[in-house]
C-alpha positions in Angstrom: 136.7 46.8 93.2 139.3 47.9 90.8 138.3 49.4 87.4 140.4 48.5 84.4 139.2 51.6 82.3 139.2 55.0 83.8 135.8 56.6 83.9 135.4 58.6 81.7 138.0 57.1 79.3 140.6 59.3 77.7 140.5 58.7 74.0 142.9 59.3 71.1 141.6 59.5 67.6 143.0 56.0 66.9 141.2 54.6 70.0 138.1 56.5 69.2 137.8 54.6 65.8 137.8 51.3 67.7 135.4 52.1 70.4 131.7 51.6 70.6 129.1 54.3 70.1 128.6 55.1 73.9 132.4 56.0 74.2 132.3 58.1 71.1 129.3 59.9 72.6 131.3 60.6 75.7 134.3 61.9 73.8 132.0 64.1 71.7 130.3 65.5 74.8 133.7 66.2 76.5 135.0 68.0 73.4 131.8 70.1 73.2 131.9 71.0 76.8 135.6 71.9 76.7 134.9 74.1 73.7 131.9 75.9 75.2 133.1 76.2 78.8 136.3 77.6 77.8 136.7 81.3 76.5 137.8 81.0 72.8 137.2 84.6 71.9 140.3 86.0 70.4 141.7 89.2 72.0 140.3 92.2 70.0 143.0 94.7 69.1 142.5 98.2 70.2 142.3 99.4 66.6 139.0 97.6 66.2 137.5 98.8 69.3 134.4 101.1 68.9 135.6 103.5 71.6 139.1 103.8 73.1 140.1 106.3 75.9 143.4 108.0 75.0 146.4 107.6 77.3 146.6 111.3 77.7 143.4 111.4 79.9 144.3 111.9 83.5 142.6 110.1 86.5 140.6 113.2 87.5 139.2 113.8 84.0 138.4 110.1 83.6 136.5 110.0 86.9 134.5 113.2 86.1 133.6 111.7 82.7 132.6 108.4 84.5 130.4 110.3 86.9 128.7 112.1 84.1 128.1 108.9 82.2 126.7 107.3 85.4 124.5 110.3 85.9 123.1 109.8 82.4 122.6 106.1 83.0 120.5 106.8 86.1 118.3 109.3 84.3 117.8 106.7 81.4 116.9 104.0 83.8 114.6 106.2 85.8 112.8 107.3 82.7 112.5 103.7 81.4 111.2 102.4 84.8 108.5 105.0 84.9 106.9 103.4 81.8 107.0 99.9 83.2 105.2 97.9 86.0 105.7 94.8 87.9 108.9 92.8 87.8 110.2 94.6 84.7 110.0 97.9 86.5 111.8 96.4 89.7 114.6 95.2 87.4 115.1 98.5 85.8 114.9 100.4 89.1 117.4 97.9 90.6 119.8 98.7 87.7 119.2 102.4 88.5 120.1 101.8 92.1 123.3 100.0 91.3 124.4 102.7 88.9 123.6 105.4 91.6 125.9 103.3 93.9 128.6 103.2 91.3 128.3 106.9 90.8 128.6 107.5 94.6 131.9 105.7 94.6 133.2 107.5 91.6 132.2 110.9 93.1 133.9 109.8 96.4 137.1 108.9 94.4 136.8 112.2 92.5 136.6 114.1 95.9 139.8 112.3 96.9 141.6 113.2 93.7 140.5 116.8 93.9 141.9 117.0 97.6 145.4 116.1 96.4 
């Protein structure tokens, strides 16, 4: 069987004025999905960033700072997890474990940088 109208129909503004309410609903749904499923956030310039790392920071210093920040995140998650129980505690301790893994990779990278 051959369809005369594609499903869903592609509508222009002139066509939309002449269509029935069901077609208008489809067009509205398509526009809404296109809007919400695509990233419409404008690029934020660096001047409005809360924190920016200067270009003068070398790789070794950046890795050392990242390692320290991850160590603090592990300590914070551990402290937060101690006061919880059940699934909430499991989630916090999972985050702590992921941060510990990230810190291990950063420390391994830092060892490689220090060797050169």
